[in-house]
C-alpha positions as CSV (number, residue, x, y, z in Angstrom):
1,M,38.0,5.5,9.9
2,L,37.8,1.7,8.7
3,R,36.1,1.0,5.5
4,A,38.2,-1.7,3.8
5,L,35.8,-2.6,1.1
6,G,35.1,-1.8,-2.5
7,L,34.7,1.3,-4.8
8,G,30.9,1.6,-4.3
9,D,31.3,1.1,-0.5
10,L,33.9,4.0,-0.5
11,L,31.6,6.3,-2.5
12,T,28.6,5.7,-0.3
13,A,30.5,6.7,2.6
14,V,31.6,10.2,1.2
15,P,28.7,12.0,3.3
16,T,29.9,10.5,6.5
17,L,33.6,11.3,5.7
18,R,32.7,14.9,5.1
19,G,30.6,14.9,8.3
20,L,33.6,14.0,10.2
21,R,35.6,16.7,8.4
22,G,33.1,19.3,9.3
23,A,33.0,18.1,13.0
24,F,36.8,17.9,13.3
25,P,38.3,20.6,10.8
26,G,41.8,20.6,12.4
27,A,42.2,16.8,12.6
28,E,44.2,14.4,10.4
29,I,41.6,12.1,9.0
30,T,43.1,8.7,8.0
31,L,41.0,6.2,6.1
32,A,41.9,2.5,6.3
33,A,40.9,1.0,3.0
34,P,42.5,-1.1,0.0
35,A,45.4,0.3,-1.6
36,W,43.9,-0.1,-5.1
37,L,41.4,2.7,-4.1
38,A,44.1,5.4,-3.8
39,D,43.0,7.3,-7.0
40,A,39.3,7.5,-5.7
41,V,40.4,8.3,-2.1
42,A,42.5,11.2,-3.6
43,R,39.3,12.9,-5.0
44,I,37.6,13.0,-1.6
45,D,38.4,16.3,0.1
46,A,37.5,14.8,3.6
47,V,40.4,12.3,3.7
48,D,43.9,13.5,4.5
49,R,45.7,10.1,4.2
50,L,45.0,6.6,3.0
51,L,46.2,3.7,5.2
52,P,46.4,0.6,2.9
53,T,44.4,-2.1,4.7
54,G,42.9,-5.4,3.6
55,E,39.4,-6.4,4.4
56,L,39.3,-7.6,8.1
57,E,43.1,-7.4,8.4
58,P,45.1,-5.7,11.3
59,I,45.2,-1.8,11.0
60,A,48.7,-0.4,11.3
61,F,47.8,2.6,13.5
62,E,48.3,3.3,17.2
63,E,46.3,5.4,19.7
64,P,44.0,7.4,17.4
65,D,41.9,10.1,19.1
66,L,38.9,8.7,17.5
67,A,38.2,5.4,15.6
68,V,35.1,5.1,13.5
69,N,34.0,1.8,12.3
70,L,32.4,2.3,8.8
71,H,32.9,-1.2,7.9
72,G,30.3,-3.1,9.5
73,R,28.6,-4.3,12.7
74,G,31.4,-6.4,13.9
75,P,32.6,-8.3,15.9
76,R,35.8,-8.6,13.8
77,S,35.9,-5.0,12.4
78,T,35.3,-3.6,16.0
79,E,38.1,-5.8,17.5
80,L,40.5,-4.6,14.8
81,L,39.7,-1.0,15.7
82,E,40.0,-1.7,19.4
83,A,43.4,-3.1,18.9
84,T,44.6,0.3,17.8
85,R,43.8,1.5,21.4
86,P,41.6,4.6,20.5
87,R,40.8,7.2,23.1
88,R,37.2,7.0,21.7
89,M,35.2,4.8,19.3
90,I,32.0,5.1,17.2
91,S,30.6,1.8,16.0
92,Y,27.4,0.0,15.6
93,A,26.8,-2.9,18.1
94,P,25.4,-6.1,16.4
95,E,21.9,-5.6,18.0
96,E,21.9,-1.9,16.7
97,W,22.5,-2.8,13.0
98,P,19.9,-1.1,10.8
99,A,19.4,-3.7,8.2
100,D,16.7,-2.2,6.3
101,R,18.3,1.1,6.0
102,H,19.9,2.6,2.8
103,E,23.7,2.3,2.8
104,V,24.3,5.9,2.8
105,L,21.7,6.8,5.5
106,R,23.0,4.0,7.7
107,W,26.4,5.6,8.2
108,C,25.1,9.0,8.5
109,D,22.8,7.9,11.3
110,L,25.8,6.3,13.1
111,L,27.6,9.6,13.3
112,E,24.5,11.8,14.0
113,R,23.6,9.9,17.0
114,D,27.1,11.1,18.2
115,G,26.1,14.6,17.4
116,I,28.1,14.6,14.2
117,R,25.9,16.2,11.4
118,C,26.0,14.6,7.9
119,D,24.3,15.5,4.9
120,P,23.4,12.3,3.0
121,D,23.0,14.0,-0.3
122,D,26.7,15.5,-0.2
123,L,27.9,12.7,-2.6
124,L,29.3,14.7,-5.4
125,L,33.1,14.7,-6.3
126,P,34.7,17.6,-7.9
127,E,34.2,17.8,-11.9
128,A,36.8,15.9,-13.9
129,G,36.1,17.6,-17.2
130,G,33.3,18.5,-19.7
131,R,30.8,16.1,-20.8
132,T,31.3,14.1,-23.9
133,N,29.0,12.0,-26.2
134,R,30.3,8.8,-24.9
135,I,27.8,6.1,-23.5
136,V,29.7,3.8,-21.1
137,I,28.6,0.3,-20.7
138,H,30.2,-1.7,-17.8
139,P,29.1,-5.3,-17.8
140,G,31.2,-6.5,-14.6
141,A,30.2,-6.9,-11.1
142,S,31.9,-8.4,-8.1
143,T,29.5,-11.5,-8.1
144,G,27.7,-13.5,-10.9
145,A,24.5,-12.8,-9.3
146,R,24.6,-9.1,-10.5
147,R,26.0,-9.6,-13.9
148,W,23.4,-9.2,-16.6
149,P,24.2,-11.5,-19.5
150,A,27.0,-10.2,-21.9
151,E,24.9,-11.1,-25.0
152,R,22.1,-8.7,-23.8
153,Y,24.7,-5.9,-23.2
154,A,25.9,-6.6,-26.7
155,A,22.5,-6.2,-28.2
156,V,22.1,-2.9,-26.3
157,A,25.4,-1.6,-27.5
158,E,24.5,-2.7,-31.1
159,A,21.2,-0.8,-31.1
160,L,22.8,2.3,-29.7
161,R,25.6,2.4,-32.4
162,R,23.0,1.7,-35.1
163,D,20.4,4.2,-33.9
164,G,22.9,6.8,-32.5
165,G,25.2,7.0,-35.4
166,E,28.1,9.3,-35.0
167,E,26.3,11.2,-32.3
168,L,27.0,8.5,-29.7
169,D,30.3,6.8,-28.9
170,V,29.7,3.6,-27.1
171,V,32.4,2.5,-24.9
172,V,32.7,-0.8,-23.1
173,T,34.8,-0.9,-19.9
174,A,36.4,-3.7,-18.1
175,G,37.6,-4.0,-14.5
176,P,40.4,-6.3,-13.2
177,G,39.7,-9.8,-14.4
178,E,36.8,-8.6,-16.7
179,L,38.4,-8.4,-20.0
180,D,37.1,-11.8,-21.5
181,L,33.6,-10.7,-20.3
182,A,33.9,-7.2,-21.9
183,R,35.2,-8.8,-25.1
184,R,32.0,-10.7,-25.5
185,I,30.5,-7.2,-26.2
186,T,33.2,-5.5,-28.1
187,P,36.5,-6.4,-29.5
188,E,38.3,-3.7,-27.9
189,P,37.0,-2.7,-24.4
190,V,38.7,-0.1,-22.3
191,A,40.6,-1.5,-19.3
192,G,42.7,1.3,-17.8
193,S,43.6,2.4,-14.4
194,L,41.1,3.4,-11.8
195,A,41.7,7.0,-12.4
196,E,41.1,6.6,-16.2
197,L,37.7,4.8,-15.3
198,L,36.7,7.6,-12.9
199,D,37.5,10.2,-15.6
200,L,35.7,8.3,-18.2
201,V,32.5,7.9,-16.2
202,A,32.6,11.4,-14.9
203,T,32.5,12.9,-18.4
204,A,30.3,10.4,-20.0
205,R,26.8,11.3,-21.4
206,L,25.4,8.1,-19.9
207,V,26.4,5.0,-17.9
208,I,24.7,1.6,-18.3
209,C,25.7,-1.1,-15.7
210,G,24.5,-3.2,-13.0
211,D,24.6,-2.8,-9.2
212,T,28.4,-2.2,-8.9
213,G,30.9,0.3,-8.2
214,V,30.7,2.1,-11.5
215,A,27.0,2.9,-10.6
216,H,28.1,4.8,-7.6
217,V,30.8,6.5,-9.6
218,A,28.3,7.8,-11.9
219,T,26.1,9.1,-8.8
220,A,29.3,10.9,-7.5
221,Y,29.8,12.9,-10.8
222,G,26.1,13.5,-11.5
223,T,26.3,11.2,-14.8
224,P,23.1,10.1,-15.9
225,S,22.8,6.2,-15.8
226,V,20.5,3.3,-16.4
227,L,21.0,0.8,-13.6
228,L,20.1,-2.9,-13.8
229,F,19.2,-4.2,-10.2
230,G,18.9,-7.7,-8.9
231,P,19.1,-9.3,-6.5
232,M,19.7,-6.5,-4.2
233,S,16.9,-3.9,-3.7
234,P,17.8,-0.4,-5.0
235,R,16.1,0.8,-1.9
236,L,19.2,-0.1,0.0
237,W,21.9,0.6,-2.6
238,G,20.5,2.5,-5.4
239,P,20.8,6.2,-6.2
240,R,18.5,8.3,-3.9
241,T,18.7,11.5,-6.1
242,G,20.1,12.4,-9.5
243,P,19.4,11.8,-13.2
244,H,19.2,8.0,-12.9
245,R,16.8,5.2,-14.0
246,V,16.9,2.0,-12.1
247,I,15.3,-1.1,-13.5
248,W,14.3,-3.8,-10.9
249,H,11.7,-6.5,-11.0
250,G,11.1,-6.4,-7.4
251,R,12.8,-9.7,-6.4
252,T,15.6,-10.1,-3.9
253,G,18.0,-13.0,-3.6
254,D,21.6,-14.2,-2.8
255,T,23.9,-11.4,-3.9
256,F,26.9,-13.6,-3.6
257,A,25.5,-16.4,-6.0
258,D,27.7,-17.4,-9.1
259,E,24.7,-17.2,-11.6
260,P,22.7,-14.1,-12.7
261,D,19.8,-13.5,-10.3
262,I,16.4,-14.6,-11.6
263,G,15.0,-11.1,-11.2
264,L,18.0,-9.7,-13.0
265,L,17.4,-12.0,-15.9
266,R,13.8,-10.7,-16.2
267,I,15.2,-7.5,-17.4
268,T,14.9,-7.3,-21.2
269,V,17.1,-5.5,-23.8
270,G,13.9,-3.5,-24.8
271,E,13.4,-2.2,-21.2
272,V,17.0,-1.0,-21.1
273,L,16.7,0.7,-24.5
274,D,13.6,2.4,-23.3
275,A,15.1,3.5,-20.2
276,V,18.2,4.8,-22.2
277,G,15.9,6.8,-24.4
278,G,14.2,8.5,-21.5
279,V,17.4,9.4,-19.9
280,L,18.9,10.7,-23.1
281,C,15.8,12.8,-23.9
282,G,16.0,14.5,-20.5
283,S,12.9,13.0,-19.1
284,V,14.5,11.7,-15.9
285,S,15.5,14.6,-13.6
286,S,15.8,12.6,-10.5
287,A,16.3,9.0,-9.3
288,R,13.5,6.8,-10.5
289,V,12.9,3.0,-10.1
290,T,11.1,1.0,-12.7
291,S,9.8,-2.3,-11.3
292,A,7.4,-5.1,-12.2
């Protein structure tokens, strides 16, 4: 399988990977994906081997029995898989691409039309420990369009520390290249390995972040979350089930822009704190989108 993308992309593909494992229980399943995802791939029971592969780079594999394109609609990703000379291949043609379909359902649909059953709700990873009182705030995202302003995250963190007292332990995390951003919120952010980040989110009481990979980690571990969406619609990338509150102001835009999306900027500190209060009080038992 080819899915040489990011952390969130990997975790949304878990139901598809498990569908393949169910269809081919005796096969060796190899996932072509970036090497930095190794700690996350190791937690997915449906994958036997990670083949380190960069995005849209040649795949070092020859003559697989089956090649599955979970990367995109091509043509480059399809050509790279065809170059491995598979006996059989499953892939979307460009004209078949379901652009308006949720990311999880899109890939389940691809396999199910080939007779391979997938459960789109089969997203959970094995537990990584007991729940703590930590609230994880992750301000980063792969593009500026999806980064809510750091000063607003700082205001949320300060309010939680003030009102929660010793009951809540607010932790700010930073991914690669995000330390300066995180330090605008707290002097000592947590910037460990991917495995440490996964364990931190897996055992947290709550996660607050934007539309980024950490949001999908929260879904994968059933960790309650408050997610700030813009410019992408949560109907395509948000959690479909679970104790999550999504705040979205109904506006879509350029997800690759350098500056925060206008719709994302409409989300206020007060809205986030209200959503946090609802989740901490247990009033959110399944995924819910708040939009205006």
